[in-house]
N, C-alpha and C positions, 0 to 999 in steps of 0.2 A: 526716719533718719536720725540718728542721735547727733546733738551737739557736739563739735569737735571739743577736745579737752583744753586748748589753749584759748577759747573764747573768752573775752573779758566783758564786763557789763557796760551798758552805754554810759553810766554815770563815771565809770573808771577812763573810758575813753574821752569823755568830756574833760576830765582833769588832766589826763595826758597832755591832750591838745592846747588846754589853756595855759599849762606850764611851758609849753614849747612857745606859745605866743609871747607870754610875759617874758621869757628869757631870750632865747636865739632869735625870736621873730623880731622883737625890739632891737636887738643887736644889728641884725641885718638891715633893718628899716634905718637905723642911725647911720650905719656905714654906706649903705646903697643911695640913700636919700629918697626912697621910695618903699611902700609896702609890698613885699614880694608874695608870690603865690606860695601856697603850703598845702594844697589839696589836690589831687590828681585823680582822673577819672579813665577807666577802661570799661568797655563793656564785657559782660560775662561770656559773650562769643568770642571777642578778642582775646581774653585771658585764657578760655579753653583752647582756642585754636594755638596759642603759643605754647601753653603747657603739653599739648598733644604733640606739637612740633619738636619740643625739648625732649619729651618721653621717646619719640621715635628715634631721633638722631642719637641720642643717648644709648639706645638700645643697639643701634648700628654700631657703635663705639665700643659696645661691651660695658659700659657703665651701668652698675647694678642700682645704684641708689642716687639718681640724680636729684638735684634740687634747684632752688631759686634765691639768689641774694638780690635784694633791693638797695640800689646806689642812688645817692642824692648827686645831681649834677646841675649844672647852669648852662643855658645857651648863651653864645656870645653876644655881646651888645652890637646893635646896628644903627643906622641912622634912623631907622623906622621902629626899632624895638628895643626894650630895656632887656637886661640880662635876667631873665626870670629863671627862677629854679625849675627842675625837673626831676623826675626819678626814672630809672631804666632798670630793667630786670635782667639779670645775668645768670645763666645756667651755670651750676656747679657738678662737680662729681667727687667721688671719693678721693681722699689724698692718696698719693702713691704709697706703696708699702714703705718705703724709706722715709716718708714723711708723717706715718701716722701718730697719732696722738691720742691722748685719754678722752679729748673732746671732739672726737672724729666727726660727730653730726654738724657741730656749729664750726669746726675747722676744715670743712669740705673746701677744696680749692676750686677756683673759677675755672670752667671749661671754655678756653678761647677757641675751641674748634666749632662752636655754635654761636651765633649771632645773637646779641642782647636785643631786648624788645624796648622801644621808646615811643615816641609819637602818641603820647597820651594827651589829654584834655586837662589843662591846668586852669583852676578858676582864677580870675582876677576881675575884680578884686575877690580876695579869697573869702570863703563863708566859713562860719565857725561850725563844729561838729556838735 
């Protein structure tokens, strides 16, 4: 199997993560008063199961080019837990014909008829890449 075109080097990934920690990570820590999680884990089986689910549901809806958008979120704070960050995966579909744009791929709209995926494992304390 050939490497996907959009892969980046490990060194580039480390630089991206370091920049996030030095900027946004520090701001969040200063604002919230604790180090937030910044890395999230799904098994390949979980991801494949979800991708298959989105592909099947999209096919049933007549969606030809489904996609996945990754959102940042935060859990509500409780007496037992801090308001840690999370990510969730949201299905997308092509824009309606009346909403088409020149950047159709990046501008696909959310498909609110298919449930997003959350329930990942976030590392705390977070580990660096």
